C-alpha positions as CSV (number, residue, x, y, z in Angstrom):
1,M,7.9,-12.3,22.5
2,A,7.0,-10.2,19.5
3,E,6.0,-12.2,16.4
4,S,4.8,-11.5,12.9
5,N,2.9,-13.6,10.4
6,T,5.9,-14.1,8.2
7,N,8.7,-14.9,10.6
8,A,7.4,-16.2,13.9
9,Q,9.5,-18.2,16.5
10,Q,8.8,-21.9,16.4
11,A,8.2,-23.5,19.7
12,G,10.5,-26.3,20.6
13,F,12.9,-27.8,23.1
14,A,16.4,-29.4,23.3
15,G,16.7,-32.5,21.2
16,V,13.9,-31.8,18.7
17,T,14.8,-32.0,15.1
18,R,12.8,-30.7,12.1
19,K,13.5,-31.5,8.5
20,T,11.4,-29.9,5.7
21,L,10.6,-32.7,3.2
22,E,8.5,-30.7,0.8
23,R,7.6,-27.1,0.1
24,L,5.2,-26.8,-2.8
25,A,3.4,-23.7,-4.1
26,L,-0.4,-24.3,-4.2
27,P,-1.8,-23.4,-7.7
28,G,-4.2,-20.5,-7.6
29,D,-3.4,-19.8,-3.9
30,H,-0.9,-17.6,-2.1
31,R,0.0,-20.5,0.3
32,E,2.4,-23.4,0.1
33,L,2.1,-27.0,1.3
34,V,4.8,-27.7,3.8
35,V,5.6,-31.3,4.9
36,A,8.1,-31.7,7.7
37,E,9.5,-34.6,9.6
38,V,9.9,-34.0,13.3
39,T,11.7,-36.2,15.8
40,Y,11.3,-35.9,19.6
41,P,13.9,-37.5,21.8
42,P,12.9,-40.3,24.2
43,G,10.4,-38.9,26.8
44,G,10.4,-35.5,25.1
45,V,7.6,-33.1,26.0
46,A,6.7,-30.0,24.0
47,P,6.3,-26.7,25.8
48,L,2.8,-25.1,25.8
49,H,2.3,-23.8,22.2
50,R,-0.3,-23.1,19.6
51,H,-0.7,-23.4,15.8
52,P,-1.7,-20.4,13.7
53,V,-3.4,-22.7,11.1
54,G,-4.9,-26.2,11.2
55,G,-2.7,-29.1,10.1
56,V,-2.3,-32.8,10.1
57,I,0.2,-34.9,12.1
58,Y,1.0,-38.5,11.0
59,I,2.8,-40.7,13.5
60,V,5.6,-42.5,11.7
61,E,7.3,-44.2,14.6
62,G,6.5,-44.3,18.3
63,T,3.6,-43.3,20.5
64,A,2.5,-39.7,21.2
65,E,0.1,-38.3,23.7
66,S,-1.7,-35.0,22.8
67,A,-4.3,-32.6,24.3
68,Y,-5.7,-29.2,23.4
69,G,-7.2,-26.7,25.8
70,D,-8.8,-28.4,28.7
71,E,-9.6,-31.7,27.0
72,A,-8.3,-35.1,28.2
73,P,-5.1,-36.4,26.6
74,R,-5.4,-39.0,23.8
75,T,-2.8,-41.5,22.7
76,Y,-1.7,-41.9,19.0
77,R,0.4,-44.7,17.7
78,A,2.4,-45.3,14.5
79,G,0.1,-45.2,11.5
80,E,-2.4,-42.9,13.1
81,T,-3.2,-39.2,12.5
82,L,-4.3,-36.3,14.5
83,Q,-5.3,-32.7,13.6
84,D,-3.5,-29.7,14.9
85,R,-6.2,-27.1,15.8
86,P,-5.7,-23.5,14.9
87,D,-5.3,-20.9,17.8
88,V,-6.2,-23.4,20.6
89,P,-3.5,-23.9,23.2
90,H,-1.7,-27.2,22.5
91,T,-1.4,-28.0,26.2
92,L,0.2,-31.5,25.8
93,F,2.3,-33.2,23.1
94,R,4.8,-35.8,24.3
95,N,6.8,-38.9,23.3
96,C,5.4,-41.6,25.6
97,D,8.5,-43.8,25.2
98,P,11.4,-43.1,27.6
99,E,13.8,-45.1,25.5
100,R,13.0,-44.5,21.8
101,P,12.4,-41.4,19.7
102,L,9.0,-40.3,18.4
103,R,9.0,-39.5,14.6
104,F,6.1,-37.8,12.9
105,L,5.2,-35.8,9.8
106,T,3.5,-32.4,10.0
107,I,1.5,-31.2,7.0
108,Y,0.3,-27.6,6.7
109,A,-0.9,-25.1,4.1
110,L,0.9,-21.9,5.0
111,E,1.7,-18.4,3.8
112,P,5.4,-18.4,2.6
113,G,7.7,-18.0,5.6
114,R,5.1,-18.5,8.3
115,A,5.8,-20.9,11.1
116,Y,3.3,-23.7,11.9
117,T,4.1,-23.9,15.6
118,M,4.4,-20.8,17.8
119,E,4.9,-19.9,21.4
120,P,1.6,-19.0,23.2
């Protein structure tokens, strides 16, 4: 899939919802701070993807499991954070609960129009 820095395809799957909560220009910088709320359905698993920039994920509700590259998966619960790593394959991100959704916030500083999650 062809992609550009300003309009890249966001990786996702059926049942995922994304809602931008804040988009704020950073003074003295060409980037903007983007805060989005993302919800995964019960048992939802993200496809292999990557992030073009580093970011922070804050787990609001539920339990997630995450791994980058060849590292072992780690579990994150509501109230915990993890860092998205730039340009390292995000090999696992899933909702551990088969009955309830996973809700989390993503926080990135991005060039306007740039996606924070991309297909590999």
